[in-house]
MARLUMVO-998945 format. One record per residue (C-alpha): residue in three letters; z, x, y; residue number from 1. Coordinates in pm, whole numbers, plus 50000, padded with zeros to 5 digits. Last residue first. Layout:
BEGIN
atom rest = ALA&c3 = Z&c1 = X&c2 = Y&nr = NUM
...
END
This chain:
BEGIN
atom rest = ALA&c3 = 95882&c1 = 18239&c2 = 44213&nr = 187
atom rest = THR&c3 = 95648&c1 = 18379&c2 = 43947&nr = 186
atom rest = ILE&c3 = 95808&c1 = 18201&c2 = 43652&nr = 185
atom rest = LYS&c3 = 95841&c1 = 17853&c2 = 43800&nr = 184
atom rest = LEU&c3 = 95520&c1 = 17852&c2 = 44000&nr = 183
atom rest = TRP&c3 = 95318&c1 = 17954&c2 = 43694&nr = 182
atom rest = VAL&c3 = 95482&c1 = 17687&c2 = 43478&nr = 181
atom rest = ALA&c3 = 95396&c1 = 17400&c2 = 43711&nr = 180
atom rest = ASP&c3 = 95052&c1 = 17543&c2 = 43792&nr = 179
atom rest = LEU&c3 = 94968&c1 = 17570&c2 = 43421&nr = 178
atom rest = VAL&c3 = 95072&c1 = 17209&c2 = 43367&nr = 177
atom rest = GLN&c3 = 94854&c1 = 17089&c2 = 43654&nr = 176
atom rest = HIS&c3 = 94547&c1 = 17288&c2 = 43551&nr = 175
atom rest = MET&c3 = 94576&c1 = 17161&c2 = 43193&nr = 174
atom rest = GLN&c3 = 94605&c1 = 16803&c2 = 43318&nr = 173
atom rest = GLU&c3 = 94291&c1 = 16845&c2 = 43530&nr = 172
atom rest = LEU&c3 = 94082&c1 = 16966&c2 = 43235&nr = 171
atom rest = LEU&c3 = 94212&c1 = 16718&c2 = 42975&nr = 170
atom rest = ASP&c3 = 93923&c1 = 16475&c2 = 43032&nr = 169
atom rest = SER&c3 = 93701&c1 = 16741&c2 = 42881&nr = 168
atom rest = GLY&c3 = 93362&c1 = 16838&c2 = 43027&nr = 167
atom rest = ALA&c3 = 93470&c1 = 17198&c2 = 43079&nr = 166
atom rest = PHE&c3 = 93802&c1 = 17245&c2 = 42899&nr = 165
atom rest = PHE&c3 = 93784&c1 = 17604&c2 = 42771&nr = 164
atom rest = ARG&c3 = 93583&c1 = 17738&c2 = 43065&nr = 163
atom rest = ASP&c3 = 93783&c1 = 17566&c2 = 43337&nr = 162
atom rest = ILE&c3 = 94102&c1 = 17676&c2 = 43161&nr = 161
atom rest = ARG&c3 = 93978&c1 = 18036&c2 = 43171&nr = 160
atom rest = THR&c3 = 93899&c1 = 18006&c2 = 43541&nr = 159
atom rest = HIS&c3 = 94249&c1 = 17866&c2 = 43595&nr = 158
atom rest = TYR&c3 = 94394&c1 = 18171&c2 = 43420&nr = 157
atom rest = LEU&c3 = 94196&c1 = 18403&c2 = 43648&nr = 156
atom rest = GLY&c3 = 94306&c1 = 18212&c2 = 43958&nr = 155
atom rest = ALA&c3 = 94671&c1 = 18224&c2 = 43851&nr = 154
atom rest = THR&c3 = 94636&c1 = 18600&c2 = 43839&nr = 153
atom rest = ALA&c3 = 94640&c1 = 18851&c2 = 43557&nr = 152
atom rest = GLU&c3 = 94701&c1 = 19215&c2 = 43653&nr = 151
atom rest = ALA&c3 = 95029&c1 = 19235&c2 = 43462&nr = 150
atom rest = ASP&c3 = 94847&c1 = 19169&c2 = 43137&nr = 149
atom rest = LEU&c3 = 95082&c1 = 19193&c2 = 42838&nr = 148
atom rest = GLU&c3 = 95388&c1 = 19105&c2 = 43046&nr = 147
atom rest = LEU&c3 = 95189&c1 = 18818&c2 = 43197&nr = 146
atom rest = ALA&c3 = 95110&c1 = 18672&c2 = 42856&nr = 145
atom rest = THR&c3 = 95474&c1 = 18704&c2 = 42751&nr = 144
atom rest = ALA&c3 = 95588&c1 = 18527&c2 = 43068&nr = 143
atom rest = LEU&c3 = 95334&c1 = 18251&c2 = 43000&nr = 142
atom rest = HIS&c3 = 95463&c1 = 18196&c2 = 42648&nr = 141
atom rest = GLN&c3 = 95828&c1 = 18210&c2 = 42761&nr = 140
atom rest = SER&c3 = 95772&c1 = 17962&c2 = 43044&nr = 139
atom rest = ALA&c3 = 95610&c1 = 17713&c2 = 42807&nr = 138
atom rest = ALA&c3 = 95900&c1 = 17751&c2 = 42561&nr = 137
atom rest = ALA&c3 = 96153&c1 = 17686&c2 = 42838&nr = 136
atom rest = GLU&c3 = 95953&c1 = 17391&c2 = 42973&nr = 135
atom rest = LYS&c3 = 95922&c1 = 17196&c2 = 42652&nr = 134
atom rest = GLY&c3 = 95816&c1 = 16872&c2 = 42823&nr = 133
atom rest = GLU&c3 = 95525&c1 = 16805&c2 = 42585&nr = 132
atom rest = SER&c3 = 95263&c1 = 16897&c2 = 42844&nr = 131
atom rest = GLN&c3 = 95463&c1 = 17214&c2 = 42922&nr = 130
atom rest = GLU&c3 = 95458&c1 = 17315&c2 = 42556&nr = 129
atom rest = ILE&c3 = 95087&c1 = 17247&c2 = 42517&nr = 128
atom rest = CYS&c3 = 94989&c1 = 17428&c2 = 42838&nr = 127
atom rest = THR&c3 = 95193&c1 = 17740&c2 = 42762&nr = 126
atom rest = LEU&c3 = 95058&c1 = 17730&c2 = 42404&nr = 125
atom rest = MET&c3 = 94709&c1 = 17740&c2 = 42557&nr = 124
atom rest = LEU&c3 = 94788&c1 = 18047&c2 = 42765&nr = 123
atom rest = LEU&c3 = 94956&c1 = 18230&c2 = 42477&nr = 122
atom rest = ALA&c3 = 94675&c1 = 18151&c2 = 42233&nr = 121
atom rest = ILE&c3 = 94403&c1 = 18254&c2 = 42475&nr = 120
atom rest = PHE&c3 = 94598&c1 = 18566&c2 = 42580&nr = 119
atom rest = ASN&c3 = 94604&c1 = 18706&c2 = 42226&nr = 118
atom rest = GLY&c3 = 94875&c1 = 18972&c2 = 42240&nr = 117
atom rest = PRO&c3 = 95044&c1 = 18890&c2 = 41910&nr = 116
atom rest = PHE&c3 = 94723&c1 = 18963&c2 = 41718&nr = 115
atom rest = LEU&c3 = 94704&c1 = 18846&c2 = 41355&nr = 114
atom rest = ALA&c3 = 95020&c1 = 18634&c2 = 41360&nr = 113
atom rest = LEU&c3 = 94923&c1 = 18527&c2 = 41712&nr = 112
atom rest = SER&c3 = 94598&c1 = 18374&c2 = 41586&nr = 111
atom rest = GLU&c3 = 94765&c1 = 18193&c2 = 41298&nr = 110
atom rest = ALA&c3 = 95027&c1 = 18055&c2 = 41540&nr = 109
atom rest = PHE&c3 = 94745&c1 = 17946&c2 = 41771&nr = 108
atom rest = ALA&c3 = 94585&c1 = 17751&c2 = 41485&nr = 107
atom rest = GLY&c3 = 94916&c1 = 17585&c2 = 41401&nr = 106
atom rest = ARG&c3 = 94978&c1 = 17487&c2 = 41765&nr = 105
atom rest = ALA&c3 = 94629&c1 = 17341&c2 = 41782&nr = 104
atom rest = ALA&c3 = 94695&c1 = 17137&c2 = 41467&nr = 103
atom rest = SER&c3 = 95007&c1 = 16991&c2 = 41631&nr = 102
atom rest = PHE&c3 = 94832&c1 = 16945&c2 = 41965&nr = 101
atom rest = ASP&c3 = 94563&c1 = 16722&c2 = 41817&nr = 100
atom rest = ARG&c3 = 94418&c1 = 16601&c2 = 42145&nr = 99
atom rest = ALA&c3 = 94053&c1 = 16669&c2 = 42040&nr = 98
atom rest = ARG&c3 = 94031&c1 = 16920&c2 = 42328&nr = 97
atom rest = MET&c3 = 94353&c1 = 17071&c2 = 42195&nr = 96
atom rest = TYR&c3 = 94208&c1 = 17094&c2 = 41844&nr = 95
atom rest = ALA&c3 = 93900&c1 = 17270&c2 = 41981&nr = 94
atom rest = VAL&c3 = 94117&c1 = 17513&c2 = 42179&nr = 93
atom rest = GLY&c3 = 94318&c1 = 17585&c2 = 41865&nr = 92
atom rest = ARG&c3 = 94002&c1 = 17652&c2 = 41666&nr = 91
atom rest = TRP&c3 = 93903&c1 = 17893&c2 = 41943&nr = 90
atom rest = ALA&c3 = 94236&c1 = 18072&c2 = 41897&nr = 89
atom rest = HIS&c3 = 94184&c1 = 18081&c2 = 41520&nr = 88
atom rest = THR&c3 = 93846&c1 = 18244&c2 = 41575&nr = 87
atom rest = VAL&c3 = 94005&c1 = 18491&c2 = 41817&nr = 86
atom rest = TYR&c3 = 94243&c1 = 18619&c2 = 41549&nr = 85
atom rest = HIS&c3 = 93976&c1 = 18600&c2 = 41280&nr = 84
atom rest = LEU&c3 = 93732&c1 = 18824&c2 = 41469&nr = 83
atom rest = HIS&c3 = 93817&c1 = 19143&c2 = 41278&nr = 82
atom rest = SER&c3 = 93637&c1 = 18990&c2 = 40983&nr = 81
atom rest = GLU&c3 = 93772&c1 = 19028&c2 = 40630&nr = 80
atom rest = PRO&c3 = 93709&c1 = 18672&c2 = 40504&nr = 79
atom rest = GLU&c3 = 93364&c1 = 18647&c2 = 40667&nr = 78
atom rest = VAL&c3 = 93205&c1 = 18351&c2 = 40484&nr = 77
atom rest = GLN&c3 = 93528&c1 = 18149&c2 = 40468&nr = 76
atom rest = VAL&c3 = 93659&c1 = 18231&c2 = 40817&nr = 75
atom rest = PHE&c3 = 93315&c1 = 18152&c2 = 40960&nr = 74
atom rest = ASP&c3 = 93306&c1 = 17819&c2 = 40776&nr = 73
atom rest = ASP&c3 = 93637&c1 = 17722&c2 = 40939&nr = 72
atom rest = LEU&c3 = 93484&c1 = 17808&c2 = 41276&nr = 71
atom rest = HIS&c3 = 93181&c1 = 17594&c2 = 41189&nr = 70
atom rest = ALA&c3 = 93399&c1 = 17298&c2 = 41086&nr = 69
atom rest = ILE&c3 = 93618&c1 = 17331&c2 = 41398&nr = 68
atom rest = GLY&c3 = 93314&c1 = 17328&c2 = 41623&nr = 67
atom rest = ASP&c3 = 93163&c1 = 17028&c2 = 41447&nr = 66
atom rest = PRO&c3 = 93489&c1 = 16836&c2 = 41486&nr = 65
atom rest = GLU&c3 = 93512&c1 = 16945&c2 = 41854&nr = 64
atom rest = LYS&c3 = 93167&c1 = 16838&c2 = 41967&nr = 63
atom rest = GLY&c3 = 93259&c1 = 16841&c2 = 42338&nr = 62
atom rest = LEU&c3 = 92984&c1 = 17088&c2 = 42432&nr = 61
atom rest = LEU&c3 = 93236&c1 = 17372&c2 = 42450&nr = 60
atom rest = LEU&c3 = 93341&c1 = 17279&c2 = 42096&nr = 59
atom rest = ALA&c3 = 92985&c1 = 17306&c2 = 41973&nr = 58
atom rest = ASN&c3 = 92916&c1 = 17640&c2 = 42144&nr = 57
atom rest = ILE&c3 = 93233&c1 = 17794&c2 = 42002&nr = 56
atom rest = GLY&c3 = 93167&c1 = 17674&c2 = 41649&nr = 55
atom rest = ALA&c3 = 92796&c1 = 17755&c2 = 41649&nr = 54
atom rest = ALA&c3 = 92876&c1 = 18109&c2 = 41764&nr = 53
atom rest = TYR&c3 = 93129&c1 = 18161&c2 = 41483&nr = 52
atom rest = HIS&c3 = 92896&c1 = 18001&c2 = 41228&nr = 51
atom rest = ALA&c3 = 92609&c1 = 18230&c2 = 41335&nr = 50
atom rest = LEU&c3 = 92846&c1 = 18528&c2 = 41337&nr = 49
atom rest = GLY&c3 = 92926&c1 = 18463&c2 = 40973&nr = 48
atom rest = HIS&c3 = 92574&c1 = 18459&c2 = 40833&nr = 47
atom rest = GLY&c3 = 92610&c1 = 18287&c2 = 40497&nr = 46
atom rest = SER&c3 = 92367&c1 = 18006&c2 = 40575&nr = 45
atom rest = ARG&c3 = 92083&c1 = 18243&c2 = 40657&nr = 44
atom rest = LEU&c3 = 91775&c1 = 18084&c2 = 40815&nr = 43
atom rest = ARG&c3 = 91937&c1 = 17743&c2 = 40859&nr = 42
atom rest = ILE&c3 = 92250&c1 = 17912&c2 = 40994&nr = 41
atom rest = ALA&c3 = 92041&c1 = 18111&c2 = 41243&nr = 40
atom rest = ARG&c3 = 91873&c1 = 17788&c2 = 41353&nr = 39
atom rest = GLN&c3 = 92214&c1 = 17629&c2 = 41410&nr = 38
atom rest = ALA&c3 = 92322&c1 = 17929&c2 = 41617&nr = 37
atom rest = ARG&c3 = 92004&c1 = 17907&c2 = 41824&nr = 36
atom rest = PRO&c3 = 92048&c1 = 17535&c2 = 41880&nr = 35
atom rest = LEU&c3 = 92413&c1 = 17588&c2 = 41985&nr = 34
atom rest = GLY&c3 = 92352&c1 = 17866&c2 = 42235&nr = 33
atom rest = GLU&c3 = 92132&c1 = 17700&c2 = 42494&nr = 32
atom rest = GLY&c3 = 92361&c1 = 17400&c2 = 42539&nr = 31
atom rest = PRO&c3 = 92655&c1 = 17641&c2 = 42523&nr = 30
atom rest = ARG&c3 = 92562&c1 = 17806&c2 = 42853&nr = 29
atom rest = GLY&c3 = 92897&c1 = 17925&c2 = 42987&nr = 28
atom rest = ILE&c3 = 92843&c1 = 18300&c2 = 42974&nr = 27
atom rest = TYR&c3 = 93051&c1 = 18340&c2 = 42658&nr = 26
atom rest = ALA&c3 = 92879&c1 = 18058&c2 = 42474&nr = 25
atom rest = ARG&c3 = 92536&c1 = 18196&c2 = 42559&nr = 24
atom rest = SER&c3 = 92640&c1 = 18539&c2 = 42433&nr = 23
atom rest = ALA&c3 = 92740&c1 = 18390&c2 = 42099&nr = 22
atom rest = ALA&c3 = 92404&c1 = 18215&c2 = 42064&nr = 21
atom rest = ILE&c3 = 92210&c1 = 18531&c2 = 42150&nr = 20
atom rest = ALA&c3 = 92409&c1 = 18727&c2 = 41891&nr = 19
atom rest = ALA&c3 = 92353&c1 = 18452&c2 = 41633&nr = 18
atom rest = LEU&c3 = 91977&c1 = 18445&c2 = 41700&nr = 17
atom rest = VAL&c3 = 91954&c1 = 18823&c2 = 41669&nr = 16
atom rest = GLY&c3 = 92147&c1 = 18821&c2 = 41344&nr = 15
atom rest = ALA&c3 = 91949&c1 = 18530&c2 = 41202&nr = 14
atom rest = ASN&c3 = 91621&c1 = 18714&c2 = 41259&nr = 13
atom rest = ASP&c3 = 91341&c1 = 18460&c2 = 41296&nr = 12
atom rest = PRO&c3 = 91245&c1 = 18557&c2 = 41651&nr = 11
atom rest = ASP&c3 = 91193&c1 = 18923&c2 = 41551&nr = 10
atom rest = LEU&c3 = 91037&c1 = 19144&c2 = 41819&nr = 9
atom rest = ALA&c3 = 91063&c1 = 18888&c2 = 42100&nr = 8
atom rest = PHE&c3 = 91424&c1 = 18813&c2 = 42007&nr = 7
atom rest = GLY&c3 = 91516&c1 = 19180&c2 = 42010&nr = 6
atom rest = ARG&c3 = 91345&c1 = 19225&c2 = 42348&nr = 5
atom rest = ASP&c3 = 91526&c1 = 18925&c2 = 42493&nr = 4
atom rest = ILE&c3 = 91857&c1 = 19059&c2 = 42363&nr = 3
atom rest = HIS&c3 = 91779&c1 = 19403&c2 = 42505&nr = 2
atom rest = HIS&c3 = 91707&c1 = 19261&c2 = 42853&nr = 1
END
């Protein structure tokens, strides 16, 4: 309601457009979010949240290179932002979707250096390590994630994988590797 009101009052406000775009990414409607983020960038190219929102929406639409570029832009235009830890995690997801596990691992390492409890990074590193046959490392990442959030369930983690890999041919593989590790450490 308040977002719609803000947009109605000032449809050319880059901040309002960026906030709407970010919310669309988080509720699973990146096709609605990306055009608004891009418009916010056209209105104000240095608006960090617009780049952040464009990055997430683009990667969720399968436009990983564009997503990575916008997330990199966000880090440049907002060098002191509290969102860097999650931005690096989203970069990692984009690299995973693009099948560049080495770059993804680096992005997740940057995220964890800023916030060791980032569940996105821990969950995705679980999937990478298990995919590469590094079962002990995969188990350690998932165990750490579960220590940080004892209420987490396999269903919740699968929902997150669905969100991160919607439209990606990696979706089923990520579910399978998570199941393999989950069964091992919760048995």
